[in-house]
C-alpha angles and dihedrals in degrees: 000000000000091000095050089047093053091047092053091049090051090050088051093050091049091051091048091049089048091051091051093051131082111209112209123192117220139178138230095262108070096196092060095046102039092091091058092051094046090052090051090051094050091051099038091099089215096312123138117264122224111195112212124201121178108213117205112209111235115257094189113064120197114232121171093342094310129096123231134182112265094239091062097047127082111273094234089056090049095050094046094051093045090051087056092050092048091051088054091052088052092054088050089055090050088058091056089047090057092056090053090049091051089056090046093242124144107243141168132186132234125190118196121193113215136139088225118052095203093047089048090054094048090049092046090054092050096046095047096038089233112197098180123043136172126190140151121281089203140328115302092246088065093058123118135156090252093056113123108147140060114271099174120091090213091051095049091046089053094045092053100039109032120102110287090228091066118096103218126189124192121208138180127192093348094311130113109242110169135355127206110208119219125240105227100171111076089207091059090049092051093048090050092050092049091047092053091044090051093049090051094050091048090053093047093049091051091050092045096056096037098259130279093311094059089047093052093050091052092051088051093050092046091050092052093048091050089053094050090047089052091052090050091050091051092051090049092053093050092051092048093048091049093049094051096044092050095044085216131125116277114273117260127235109252093223102047109010092239121150134216093290092064092043087055090049090050091048093052092045089052093053091048092053089049089053093050089048092055092050094049090051091054092053117101115250 
């Protein structure tokens, strides 16, 4: 029980620490990402800054002046080269830390290794239970005073895929472009998920049956078949009553000489064909 209590306390402390921090995504070029970090610092309200850099391990390894794919190069050479690249990424983070130090802001660095930058960010947000996150909406060169939407493929992916409990602000050239508000209440999150699922299912159902026009046609055809079946039942009932009241053999069909048994067989066969026709009309094309 004591161990469980200590574990719960640690989790609470981690959540509080994540709540206090503002995570800021930066790139490998300090000059191009300085404005985003500066904006985050200016809007941190005294919170600690965590500078996040997603490092993509090199896939092409230089050997004797020529680059080869990592899969075709000796593992030791690949490991050595990637360690050098990671050390460079760590130095880049140190440059960002110096910017925070100059502004007298408490900061720390976090290097994430992932082939995809946007997937690395989404994974980092989930693993660290990030509550506040800042990243670029687009490169600074794309900024304009009329800019109101996300233009970066990475930003769009993170906005769509990151944990819904994370408050994300997208900035460009020191200006706030878009804010993705968090969903704190789990019930609201579930309702939104169900709503989206229901909408998708409704659209899928409409497409599967060919839309409202196809459904209307099927209903009309079904109604006509029911009326025809009802008429056949009435004729069968009349023939049966007349046969019983006259105590005479069932009348023969003039074209085939068949009696009531054959008429009943034909009626049942007709009903079966009608049911098969309805089923075929309901199947998707």
